[in-house]
C-alpha positions in Angstrom: 1.2 18.3 66.6 -1.2 21.2 67.1 0.9 22.5 70.1 4.1 22.5 67.9 2.2 24.5 65.2 1.0 27.1 67.8 4.6 27.6 69.1 5.9 28.2 65.6 3.2 30.7 65.0 4.1 32.6 68.2 7.8 32.6 67.2 7.1 34.0 63.7 4.5 36.6 65.0 7.4 38.6 66.5 8.6 39.5 63.1 5.2 40.6 61.9 5.0 43.4 64.4 7.4 45.7 62.5 6.2 48.1 59.8 6.2 46.6 56.3 7.0 43.2 57.6 4.0 41.4 56.1 4.7 42.7 52.6 8.3 41.8 52.7 7.5 38.3 54.0 4.9 37.9 51.3 7.4 38.8 48.6 10.0 36.6 50.1 7.5 33.7 50.2 6.6 34.2 46.5 10.3 34.2 45.6 10.9 31.0 47.6 7.9 29.3 45.9 9.4 30.2 42.4 12.6 28.5 43.4 10.9 25.1 43.5 10.3 25.2 39.7 12.9 24.8 37.0 10.5 25.5 34.2 11.8 28.0 31.7 15.1 28.6 33.5 18.5 28.0 32.0 21.0 25.4 33.1 24.4 26.5 34.4 26.3 23.9 32.4 24.1 23.5 29.4 27.0 24.3 27.0 29.4 21.8 28.8 30.3 18.3 27.6 31.5 15.7 30.1 33.0 12.4 29.3 32.5 9.9 32.2 35.0 7.1 31.9 34.4 5.9 35.5 34.9 2.1 35.8 34.0 0.1 38.8 34.1 3.3 40.8 31.1 5.2 42.2 33.1 8.2 43.2 33.6 9.1 39.5 30.1 8.1 38.6 28.6 10.4 41.3 30.9 13.3 40.4 29.6 13.1 36.8 26.0 13.0 38.2 26.4 16.3 39.9 27.5 17.9 36.7 24.6 16.3 34.8 22.0 17.7 37.1 23.5 21.2 36.4 22.9 20.7 32.7 26.1 19.2 31.3 25.8 16.7 28.5 27.4 13.7 30.4 28.4 10.8 28.1 28.9 7.6 30.2 31.4 5.4 28.4 31.6 1.7 29.3 32.6 -1.6 27.6 30.0 -3.6 25.6 29.6 -5.9 28.6 28.8 -2.9 30.9 30.5 -1.2 33.8 30.9 -3.6 36.8 29.4 -0.9 39.0 26.0 -1.9 37.5 25.8 -4.9 39.7 27.1 -3.3 42.9 24.0 -3.0 45.1 23.1 -3.6 48.7 22.0 -7.3 49.1 22.2 -7.6 45.3 18.9 -5.8 44.9 18.4 -4.8 41.3 15.8 -3.8 38.7 16.1 -5.7 35.4 19.7 -6.6 36.3 20.8 -3.0 37.2 21.7 -2.2 40.8 19.8 0.5 42.6 22.9 2.8 43.2 23.9 2.7 39.5 20.3 3.4 38.4 20.1 6.3 40.8 23.3 7.8 39.3 21.9 7.6 35.7 20.4 11.1 36.0 20.5 13.0 32.7 23.3 10.8 31.3 23.9 9.4 27.8 25.2 5.8 27.7 27.5 4.5 25.0 29.8 1.5 24.6 33.4 1.8 23.5 36.0 -1.0 23.6 39.1 1.1 24.5 41.5 -1.7 23.8 40.6 -1.4 20.2 42.1 1.3 18.0 38.8 2.2 16.3 37.1 3.0 19.6 40.1 4.9 20.9 39.8 7.1 17.9 36.1 7.5 18.6 36.9 8.6 22.1 39.3 11.2 20.8 36.5 12.5 18.5 34.4 13.2 21.6 37.3 14.4 23.7 38.2 17.2 21.2 34.8 18.7 21.8 34.6 17.9 25.5 35.1 20.3 28.4 35.6 17.7 31.2 36.8 14.1 31.2 36.5 12.0 34.4 38.3 8.7 34.6 39.1 6.2 37.4 41.5 3.8 35.7 44.9 2.9 37.3 47.5 5.6 37.1 49.1 5.6 33.7 46.7 3.1 32.2 44.9 5.7 30.0 48.3 7.2 29.0 49.6 3.7 27.9 46.6 3.5 25.6 47.4 6.8 24.1 44.3 8.5 25.5 45.6 10.0 28.7 45.9 13.6 29.7 49.2 14.1 27.8 47.8 13.0 24.5 44.3 14.4 24.8 45.4 17.8 26.0 47.4 18.2 22.8 44.2 17.5 20.8 42.1 19.7 23.1 44.1 22.2 25.2 40.8 23.3 26.9 40.2 19.9 28.4 39.8 19.5 32.1 41.0 16.0 32.9 39.9 14.6 36.3 41.6 11.4 37.4 40.3 9.6 40.5 42.4 6.9 42.1 43.0 5.6 45.6 46.4 7.2 46.0 46.9 9.7 43.2 49.4 9.7 40.4 52.6 10.5 42.2 54.6 9.4 45.3 56.2 6.1 45.9 53.1 4.6 47.5 50.9 5.7 44.5 53.3 3.8 42.3 53.6 0.7 44.5 49.8 0.4 44.9 48.8 1.7 41.5 47.0 -1.6 40.5 44.9 -1.7 43.7 41.3 -1.1 42.9 39.2 1.5 44.6 36.9 0.6 47.4 35.0 3.0 49.8 36.1 0.9 52.8 39.8 1.1 52.1 39.6 4.9 51.4 38.0 5.3 54.8 40.6 3.1 56.5 43.5 5.1 54.9 42.0 8.5 55.7 42.5 8.4 59.5 38.9 9.1 60.1 37.8 5.5 60.6 40.1 5.1 63.6 38.1 7.8 65.3 34.6 6.3 64.7 33.3 3.6 67.0 32.4 2.9 70.6 34.6 3.9 73.5 37.9 2.0 74.0 36.8 0.5 77.3 33.8 -1.2 75.6 34.3 -5.0 75.3 35.6 -6.4 72.0 34.5 -6.4 69.2 32.2 -3.5 70.0 35.1 -1.2 70.6 36.6 -1.8 67.1 36.7 1.1 64.6 33.7 1.2 62.3 33.0 2.7 58.9 30.8 5.7 58.3 27.6 5.2 56.3 27.1 4.1 52.7 29.9 5.2 50.4 30.9 8.0 52.7 34.4 8.2 51.2 33.0 7.8 47.8 30.7 10.8 48.2 33.5 12.9 49.7 35.7 12.0 46.8 32.9 12.8 44.3 32.3 16.2 45.9 36.0 17.0 45.7 36.2 15.9 42.1 33.1 17.8 41.0 34.2 21.0 42.9 37.7 20.7 41.4 36.3 20.3 37.9 34.1 23.4 38.3 37.0 25.5 39.6 39.1 24.2 36.6 36.2 25.1 34.3 36.1 28.6 35.7 39.9 28.9 35.0 39.3 27.5 31.5 36.6 30.0 30.7 38.9 32.9 31.7 42.2 31.7 30.1 41.2 29.0 27.5 43.4 26.5 29.3 42.5 23.1 30.6 44.4 21.2 33.3 44.7 17.8 35.0 43.0 17.3 38.3 44.5 14.5 40.4 42.1 13.2 43.1 43.2 10.6 45.6 40.2 9.1 47.5 42.0 8.9 50.9 43.0 12.6 50.5 39.5 13.6 49.9 38.1 11.8 52.9 40.9 12.8 55.1 39.8 16.4 54.6 36.9 15.6 57.0 39.3 15.0 59.9 40.0 18.6 60.8 38.2 19.0 64.1 39.7 16.0 65.8 43.2 17.5 65.2 42.1 20.6 67.1 40.9 18.5 70.0 44.2 16.6 70.0 46.0 20.0 70.3 43.8 21.1 73.2 44.2 17.8 75.1 47.9 17.3 74.2 47.1 13.7 73.2 45.4 11.9 70.3 41.6 11.9 70.5 40.2 8.4 71.0 37.1 6.9 69.6 34.3 8.6 71.6 31.2 6.5 70.9 28.0 8.4 71.1 29.7 11.2 73.0 30.8 14.5 71.5 34.2 15.7 72.5 33.3 19.4 72.5 29.5 19.9 72.9 27.0 18.3 75.3 24.3 17.5 74.8 25.1 16.9 71.1 23.9 13.6 69.9 21.1 11.1 69.5 19.1 10.3 72.6 16.4 7.7 73.1 13.0 9.1 74.1 9.7 7.2 74.8 8.7 7.0 71.2 11.9 6.8 69.2 15.2 8.8 69.0 15.8 12.5 68.9 18.8 14.7 68.1 19.7 17.4 70.6 22.3 20.0 69.9 23.5 22.7 72.3 26.3 24.9 70.6 26.7 27.7 73.1 26.9 27.9 76.9 23.5 29.5 77.1 22.0 26.7 75.0 23.5 24.2 77.4 22.1 26.0 80.4 18.7 26.2 78.8 18.7 22.4 78.2 19.6 21.8 81.8 16.7 24.0 83.0 14.2 22.3 80.6 15.3 18.8 81.5 15.4 19.7 85.3 19.1 19.1 85.6 20.1 22.5 86.8 22.2 21.1 89.7 24.8 20.0 87.0 25.4 23.6 85.8 28.1 24.5 88.3 30.4 21.7 87.2 29.8 22.2 83.4 29.3 26.0 83.2 31.5 26.8 80.2 32.4 25.1 76.9 35.9 24.5 78.2 34.5 22.5 81.1 32.7 20.3 78.6 35.7 19.8 76.3 37.2 17.2 78.6 39.6 14.3 78.1 38.1 12.7 81.2 36.0 10.1 79.5 34.3 8.9 82.7 33.3 12.4 83.5 31.9 13.0 80.1 30.0 9.6 80.2 28.4 10.6 83.5 27.1 13.9 82.1 25.8 12.1 79.0 24.1 9.4 81.1 22.2 12.0 83.2 20.9 13.6 80.0 19.9 10.2 78.6 18.0 9.5 81.7 16.2 12.8 81.6 15.3 12.6 77.9 14.0 9.0 78.4 11.1 10.4 80.5 9.5 12.2 77.6 8.1 11.7 74.1 9.5 13.6 71.2 6.5 15.9 71.1 6.9 16.8 74.8 10.7 17.5 74.3 10.1 19.6 71.2 7.3 21.7 72.8 9.4 22.3 76.0 12.4 23.4 74.0 10.4 25.6 71.6 8.4 27.3 74.4 11.6 28.1 76.3 13.1 29.5 73.1 10.1 31.8 72.5 10.3 33.2 76.0 14.1 33.5 75.8 13.8 35.6 72.7 11.6 38.1 74.5 13.6 38.2 77.7 17.2 39.3 77.9 17.7 37.8 81.3 17.3 34.3 80.0 20.4 34.7 77.8 18.8 33.7 74.6 19.3 30.0 75.0 18.2 28.0 72.0 18.8 24.2 72.3 18.0 22.6 69.0 16.1 19.3 68.7 14.5 17.2 66.0 13.1 13.8 65.6 15.3 11.1 64.0 13.4 10.0 60.9 13.5 6.6 59.2 14.0 6.7 55.4 10.3 5.8 55.0 9.3 8.8 57.1 11.6 11.1 55.1 9.9 10.1 51.8 6.5 10.6 53.4 7.4 14.1 54.8 5.3 17.0 53.6 8.4 19.3 54.0 10.5 17.4 51.5 7.5 17.0 49.1 7.0 20.8 49.0 10.8 21.3 48.4 10.7 18.7 45.5 13.7 17.0 47.1 12.7 13.7 45.6 11.8 13.1 42.0 9.7 10.2 40.8 10.6 8.5 37.5 8.3 6.2 35.5 10.8 4.4 33.3 9.7 2.1 30.5 12.3 -0.5 31.5 12.8 -0.1 35.2 9.3 1.0 36.3 8.6 3.6 39.0 11.4 4.7 41.3 12.4 7.8 43.3 15.7 9.7 43.1 17.0 12.8 45.0 17.6 16.2 43.4 20.7 18.1 44.6 20.0 21.6 46.1 17.8 24.5 45.1 18.9 27.5 42.9 16.8 30.5 41.9 18.3 31.2 38.5 19.9 27.9 37.3 18.2 25.1 39.3 19.5 21.6 39.3 17.0 19.3 37.7 16.4 15.7 36.5 15.2 15.4 32.9 15.5 11.6 32.6 17.2 8.6 34.1 18.9 6.1 31.8 20.9 3.0 32.5 20.6 0.6 29.5 24.0 -0.5 28.1 24.7 1.4 24.9 21.3 3.1 25.0 22.6 6.2 23.2 25.1 4.7 20.8 23.3 5.8 17.7 22.6 9.3 19.0 26.2 10.0 20.1 27.7 8.3 17.0 25.7 10.7 14.7 26.4 13.8 16.8 30.1 13.3 17.1 30.8 11.4 13.8 32.0 8.1 15.4 33.0 5.1 13.3 31.0 2.0 13.9 31.5 -1.5 12.7 28.7 -1.2 10.3 30.3 1.9 8.7 33.7 0.2 8.4 32.3 -3.0 6.9 32.5 -3.3 3.1 29.5 -4.8 1.4 30.1 -8.3 0.0 27.3 -7.9 -2.6 25.0 -5.3 -4.0 22.1 -4.4 -1.9 18.9 -6.2 -2.9 16.4 -4.2 -4.9 13.1 -3.6 -3.2 9.9 -3.5 -5.3 
């Protein structure tokens, strides 16, 4: 990739021609290097206690993981037999009986067991809750309340508590009541959001290939987790100002439906619902994945000048007259859009990724120096496999992945969320054994255990 390197050097050299640029870039480079290390830096949520009562629900588990990476003491509560989420894993793959997803979400967490249908353990939960800042639960609406440990009861013991409840349909409306006992699944959340109906091949494709399809692994679960974690942080901000906690009601279908904003805009422009569009994009072109001689690449052209630049580079300039502006490319004529996409596919198929990248980059460098070219900057990158991502020098330098050598589960790799200069997210440990921290949490929060409650039947033996 020597040619790619040379193009990048030419691009950056423009910025070095200004006075003082080298010093500023050096200082900036040093600052960015320091961002990769968390050593000696505080944690944003190091004074925050989070109770994670997620049960058979990865949305809640993942939301708690975000807070744990930010330094919160996250206490994962599960029954003695363990959370069913432990065995939820693609193809049943597991390490020592623990599924890969559950193990990945064990970042910086404490694991304890409580039997919430027993009075003693409900009292134990209350002892932690009075000192907690956030509680996340995924039980059926009203179930925690019926046990005497819902928001109404716990908020009286701890008015500062932020109580995050995650369910498929929320805690109010007639539908939420009717389907309150339906368990959460990522698939049903996608189906109810409206987004799944828009994902899949074109309607004129033969069945079953034109059926709607789901998006990725736990896509709705992650959207719900982000919504829950974000809401918890906003509620914590309010708590720090006013001293007041509150209840946060998260419905999975709501959270995922928030991803459906742009199709509504297209429906307004077209004056009819947007259909499934397959590999096409209904606003930009080219904007998608294309097959080249040695794999697949992504090409994105956001502006009119980017589109024109791509046509010139791919030797398709004759198409420019019919597709000159963005409004020309936002068309409800599917056949017309397919024809444009097909011509781009044929052009891309003639090259390797390296050839495409070098052509796009060389044009961009020239365009940046010449006003008459209009500054066109079509963006392209290679589609990587998971294996290639893990082997990438770029992600290694950013410390995107963290390798754990666990005494029980062996060596495995987990991702780290984001980079921050003052309070970086970090992974201190990964734990996933059932009840691993029972003793530690019991001592710290003064919990009652069966051993404490049991009266001795006879004097302790004397040791000599």
